[in-house]
Every structure is written in structure tokens, then in C-alpha cells.
C-alpha positions as CSV (number, residue, x, y, z in Angstrom):
1,M,14.4,13.5,10.7
2,Q,17.5,14.2,12.4
3,G,20.1,11.7,14.3
4,Y,20.3,8.6,12.1
5,S,23.7,7.5,11.0
6,T,24.0,6.9,7.5
7,E,24.5,2.9,7.8
8,D,21.0,3.5,10.0
9,I,19.1,4.7,6.8
10,R,18.0,2.6,4.1
11,P,19.2,4.7,0.7
12,S,16.6,4.7,-2.2
13,P,17.6,2.5,-5.3
14,I,14.6,3.7,-7.6
15,A,14.8,7.5,-7.0
16,G,15.8,9.1,-10.2
17,S,14.0,6.2,-12.0
18,W,11.0,5.5,-10.8
19,Y,10.3,8.7,-9.8
20,P,12.2,12.1,-10.0
21,G,15.3,12.1,-7.9
22,E,15.2,16.1,-7.9
23,P,12.9,17.3,-4.3
24,T,11.4,20.1,-6.6
25,K,10.6,18.2,-9.6
26,L,9.1,15.4,-7.3
27,R,6.8,17.9,-5.6
28,G,5.7,19.3,-8.8
29,T,4.9,15.9,-9.8
30,L,3.1,15.2,-7.1
31,A,0.9,18.0,-7.1
32,G,0.1,18.0,-10.4
33,F,-1.1,14.5,-9.4
34,L,-3.1,15.6,-7.0
35,E,-4.2,18.7,-8.9
36,Q,-6.0,16.3,-11.7
37,A,-7.4,13.9,-9.3
38,K,-10.9,14.3,-8.2
39,L,-12.1,13.0,-4.9
40,P,-15.0,10.2,-5.5
41,A,-17.8,10.1,-3.0
42,F,-17.6,8.4,0.2
43,S,-18.4,8.4,3.6
44,G,-17.2,8.1,7.2
45,R,-13.7,7.7,8.6
46,V,-10.6,6.6,6.6
47,R,-9.6,3.8,7.7
48,A,-7.4,2.4,4.9
49,L,-6.3,3.0,0.9
50,I,-5.4,0.4,-2.1
51,L,-3.1,2.0,-4.0
52,P,-0.7,1.0,-7.3
53,H,3.1,0.8,-7.2
54,A,4.4,1.1,-10.8
55,G,6.8,4.1,-11.5
56,L,4.8,7.4,-10.7
57,I,4.3,8.0,-14.8
58,Y,2.2,5.1,-14.8
59,S,0.4,4.6,-11.7
60,G,1.0,8.0,-9.8
61,Q,-2.4,9.3,-11.1
62,T,-4.4,6.5,-10.2
63,A,-2.9,6.7,-6.6
64,A,-3.7,10.5,-6.4
65,F,-7.3,9.8,-6.5
66,A,-7.7,8.0,-3.3
67,L,-4.6,9.6,-1.7
68,K,-6.8,12.9,-1.7
69,S,-9.0,11.4,1.1
70,I,-6.3,12.1,3.1
71,E,-5.5,15.7,2.1
72,G,-5.2,18.1,5.7
73,Q,-5.2,15.2,7.6
74,H,-3.1,13.4,10.2
75,Y,-1.4,10.2,10.7
76,S,0.7,9.5,13.8
77,R,1.6,5.7,11.5
78,V,1.1,4.4,8.7
79,I,1.6,0.8,7.8
80,I,2.3,-0.2,4.1
81,L,1.4,-3.7,3.2
82,S,3.0,-5.1,-0.1
83,P,4.4,-8.2,-1.5
84,S,7.8,-8.9,-2.1
85,H,9.0,-8.9,-5.7
86,Q,12.0,-10.7,-4.0
87,A,13.0,-14.1,-2.2
88,Y,14.0,-13.9,1.4
89,R,13.5,-16.5,4.3
90,G,10.7,-15.4,6.5
91,N,6.7,-15.8,6.1
92,L,7.1,-11.9,6.4
93,L,9.5,-9.5,6.0
94,T,9.9,-6.1,7.4
95,N,13.1,-3.4,6.8
96,A,15.6,-3.0,9.9
97,H,16.9,0.0,9.0
98,Q,16.0,3.2,11.2
99,A,14.3,5.2,8.4
100,F,13.5,5.4,4.5
101,Q,15.5,7.9,2.3
102,T,13.6,9.9,-0.2
103,P,14.6,13.3,-2.1
104,L,11.9,14.7,0.6
105,G,13.8,13.3,3.3
106,T,13.7,10.3,5.9
107,V,10.6,8.7,7.1
108,P,11.1,6.7,10.5
109,V,10.5,3.4,11.0
110,D,8.4,2.4,14.0
111,H,10.5,-0.2,15.5
112,E,8.6,-0.5,19.1
113,S,5.6,-1.4,17.4
114,L,7.0,-3.6,15.1
115,Q,9.2,-5.8,17.8
116,N,5.2,-6.3,19.1
117,L,4.1,-7.1,16.4
118,T,6.8,-9.7,15.8
119,D,6.0,-11.4,19.0
120,S,2.1,-11.4,18.2
121,L,2.7,-13.0,15.2
122,A,5.6,-15.6,16.7
123,A,3.2,-16.7,19.0
124,A,0.6,-17.1,16.0
125,G,3.3,-19.4,13.9
126,L,4.8,-16.9,11.7
127,L,8.1,-15.5,11.5
128,L,9.0,-11.7,10.4
129,N,12.0,-11.2,9.4
130,Q,14.2,-7.7,8.9
131,I,16.1,-7.0,6.4
132,R,18.5,-4.7,5.2
133,N,19.6,-2.9,1.9
134,D,16.6,-4.1,0.1
135,R,15.3,-3.1,-3.5
136,E,11.4,-3.3,-2.7
137,H,9.6,-0.4,-4.8
138,A,6.1,-1.4,-3.8
139,I,6.5,0.0,-0.4
140,E,9.5,2.7,-1.4
141,I,7.0,4.2,-4.0
142,E,3.7,5.1,-2.1
143,L,6.4,7.2,0.4
144,P,6.8,10.6,-1.6
145,F,3.0,11.2,-1.7
146,L,2.7,10.5,1.8
147,Q,5.5,12.8,3.0
148,Y,3.9,15.7,0.5
149,L,0.4,15.1,2.0
150,L,1.5,14.6,5.6
151,P,4.1,17.4,6.2
152,E,4.0,16.9,9.7
153,G,5.3,13.3,10.2
154,F,4.7,10.0,10.5
155,K,6.3,7.0,11.4
156,L,6.4,3.8,9.0
157,I,5.7,0.4,9.8
158,P,6.6,-1.8,6.5
159,L,5.3,-5.2,6.0
160,M,6.3,-7.2,3.0
161,M,4.5,-10.6,2.5
162,M,6.4,-13.6,1.1
163,D,3.3,-15.8,2.3
164,Q,0.2,-14.4,0.9
165,T,-2.2,-17.0,1.4
166,L,-5.7,-16.2,3.0
167,S,-4.8,-18.2,6.5
168,T,-1.5,-15.8,6.6
169,A,-3.8,-13.1,5.8
170,K,-6.1,-14.0,8.6
171,T,-3.4,-14.2,11.2
172,L,-1.9,-10.7,10.2
173,S,-4.9,-8.9,10.1
174,T,-5.6,-10.0,13.7
175,A,-1.9,-8.7,14.9
176,L,-2.3,-5.6,13.0
177,S,-6.2,-4.8,14.4
178,D,-4.8,-5.5,18.0
179,L,-1.6,-3.1,17.5
180,I,-3.7,-0.7,15.9
181,S,-6.4,-0.8,19.1
182,S,-3.4,-0.3,21.6
183,F,-2.2,3.0,20.1
184,P,-3.5,5.9,21.7
185,P,-7.0,7.6,20.2
186,D,-5.3,10.6,19.6
187,Q,-2.4,9.0,17.5
188,P,-4.5,7.5,14.4
189,T,-3.2,5.0,11.8
190,L,-3.2,4.4,8.2
191,L,-3.2,1.4,6.3
192,I,-1.9,1.2,2.8
193,A,-2.1,-1.9,0.7
194,S,0.0,-2.1,-2.3
195,S,-0.7,-3.8,-5.4
196,D,-0.9,-3.4,-9.1
197,L,-3.4,-5.9,-10.9
198,S,-2.8,-8.2,-14.0
199,H,-0.1,-7.7,-15.9
200,F,1.1,-8.0,-19.8
201,Y,-2.7,-9.0,-20.9
202,Q,-4.1,-7.2,-23.7
203,Q,-6.3,-4.5,-22.8
204,D,-9.9,-5.8,-23.0
205,Q,-8.2,-8.8,-21.4
206,A,-6.8,-7.1,-18.4
207,N,-10.0,-4.9,-18.4
208,R,-12.0,-8.4,-17.4
209,L,-9.5,-10.1,-15.4
210,D,-8.8,-6.8,-13.4
211,Q,-12.9,-5.8,-13.0
212,R,-13.6,-9.4,-11.4
213,L,-11.1,-8.4,-8.6
214,I,-12.3,-4.7,-8.4
215,D,-16.2,-6.3,-8.0
216,S,-15.3,-8.3,-5.2
217,L,-12.9,-5.6,-3.3
218,Q,-16.3,-3.4,-3.6
219,N,-18.0,-6.2,-2.2
220,F,-15.8,-6.4,0.9
221,D,-15.1,-10.0,0.2
222,P,-11.2,-11.2,0.0
223,T,-12.3,-14.7,0.1
224,L,-13.9,-14.3,-3.3
225,F,-10.7,-13.1,-5.1
226,Y,-8.1,-16.0,-3.9
227,T,-11.1,-18.2,-5.3
228,L,-10.9,-15.8,-8.5
229,K,-7.2,-16.3,-8.7
230,S,-6.9,-19.8,-8.0
231,T,-9.0,-20.4,-11.3
232,H,-7.0,-17.5,-13.2
233,Q,-10.1,-15.5,-13.5
234,T,-8.3,-12.6,-11.9
235,E,-4.5,-11.3,-10.7
236,A,-2.7,-9.3,-8.4
237,C,0.9,-9.3,-7.6
238,G,-0.5,-8.3,-3.8
239,Y,-3.4,-9.8,-3.1
240,G,-2.6,-11.0,0.6
241,A,-1.4,-7.5,1.0
242,M,-5.5,-6.3,0.2
243,A,-6.9,-9.2,1.6
244,T,-5.4,-8.3,5.0
245,V,-5.9,-4.8,4.9
246,L,-9.3,-5.3,4.1
247,L,-9.5,-7.9,7.0
248,T,-7.9,-5.4,9.5
249,A,-10.0,-2.4,8.5
250,Q,-13.2,-4.5,8.8
251,K,-12.0,-5.6,12.3
252,L,-11.6,-1.9,13.2
253,G,-14.9,-0.6,11.8
254,A,-14.8,-0.2,7.9
255,S,-17.6,-0.9,6.1
256,Q,-17.4,0.6,2.7
257,V,-15.0,0.5,-0.2
258,T,-14.8,2.9,-2.8
259,I,-13.2,2.9,-6.0
260,A,-11.2,6.1,-6.7
261,D,-9.9,5.3,-10.0
262,Y,-9.1,2.4,-12.3
263,R,-6.8,2.4,-15.4
264,T,-4.0,0.5,-17.3
265,S,-0.1,1.6,-18.4
266,A,-1.8,1.8,-21.9
267,A,-3.1,5.8,-20.7
268,V,0.5,6.6,-20.5
269,S,2.1,4.0,-22.8
270,Q,-0.7,4.2,-25.7
271,D,0.4,0.2,-26.2
272,Y,-2.5,-1.6,-26.0
273,S,-1.2,-5.1,-26.8
274,S,0.6,-5.9,-23.0
275,V,-0.6,-3.4,-20.2
276,V,-0.8,-3.6,-16.4
277,G,-3.8,-2.8,-14.3
278,Y,-3.6,-0.1,-11.8
279,V,-6.6,0.7,-9.2
280,S,-7.1,2.8,-6.1
281,A,-9.5,2.5,-3.4
282,I,-10.3,4.0,-0.3
283,I,-11.7,2.1,2.9
284,S,-13.7,4.0,5.2
285,E,-16.5,3.7,8.1
286,G,-19.3,4.1,5.7
287,N,-21.8,2.1,4.3
288,N,-22.4,0.7,0.6
289,D,-25.1,1.6,-1.0
């Protein structure tokens, strides 16, 4: 995109470490993941995706299985919800810059929509706070894939959840569904929940923890994984982001969750003693069997 002064662009804190910093190498890496991925069977229009957010070497292949569902599609806006891995004031966070920078170019932030969302959330008692020069990886790591797959460009609505309670997820989902419904029909919106699963358990234990959350996702029941989390039967750093996206997509007509891929970091590291779980999923308007 053109026309942004340097101070208006959020510089990438992770390009060159979490993913390749050179554009040609980055494109090749993304293309390789997508070539290896197989699109799972699902039905209906894609409303949302659940994607992991580790470094691409670990989670890129899992993400690619779900991202194949938007190849050849057009989205005017992409809303990405993630946890915040740093502490800031506010229930929810967004980015104050005019655009995000990656090696593939800049992605404009939709501040008009963010202002509407801020007003709606304030009326419901939630503070959406703008921050600058953050180092949050959970949103940025999804951008190169989106830039690669959506070459016509898109506006970004980035949201980081400090408060991931179910009540906040429900309030935010109402505000988001109202916002998305206000857009013209020819300006489709894609929702993305950015989250990893269990962290640093042995492989067998991680599989058990992660499968419980995956089962609740497929049952379209975010309330269940709050119950499971409270009793230490599952883990996910972005559980509020997943809950919000599930609830929002459901309000917009989605009824099917298709698990695209699941694996752990051991698939790359070969270290089965301490793994991180990754899942990707497609949320669409089809019906679960």
C-alpha cells in the first residue's frame, strides 16, 4: 500500500526470526506449505478459520491445511482475534498504527470499523485500547499467508484479548456480528482465531489435553472448553479468541467446524518430551454429520 509515513506503519518485530525476512524466501516457504496441505472436506461458505501462531517452521504446515479453503477467494476485511502475550491496560487491544509491515508489503488497518467497534463495546462496558509498537506475534504471524492468498489486498481489524472470559467473548461476538452485518454484501469478511493449544507437556499428555478441546470445537460448544479449562482438562492460550470467533460465526449462520490438521511441535523438533499443540479448523455454513 502507498501513502503511509514511516511512523504510521507498525514495524515487524518477528520477520527474519519467526518467519523468513526475505520476500522471495518467504513466498517459497508459504507455497511449500500450501502445496503439501490437503483441503479437508467441508460444506458451505467459509466464515472463519482457527489457526496456530507459532513460528512458521513449527505451525505453518498446520495453518496451511485450513488456509487452503480461501485460495481463490476475495475478502474485503479480515478480523484476527488473538490473546495478548504482553500486559496492557484495557479489556481488549487493537493497533494504533495505520498499517502492519511484513516482507510482502503493508496491510492497512481498518480504523473506521475499529472506531465503530470501540463505541459499541464501550456501550457494553468494555474498553478497546489502542497500542503502538507492540511485539505481539499472534496476529502478525497470520499476515504473510493472507497476503499470499489474497493478492488483491484486504483491510485488517486486529483484536487482542486481555480479558478472555466467556462473558467478554459473548459481548464481543455480538458487537462483531453487528459490525460484519453492517458491511455491504459485496464486501465479505473473514474471521480468524489465532491460538496454540497445550504447552510443554509430553506428547501423549498433550494429545489428550488437545483432543478434548478439539472435540468441543467440533461440537460448536465454547462453553464446554471453558469448563474443561477451569478443571485443567485442556489448554489453549487463545481460548477466548476461539470462543469469540465460534460465537460470532454462529450468529452469522455458520454451523460446521471441520478440523483441518492437528499436530505438535514434535513433528519438527522430534522432541516428544515437551511439545506445543497446534490445530487448524474451518468454520463454515455447512452442517456437521
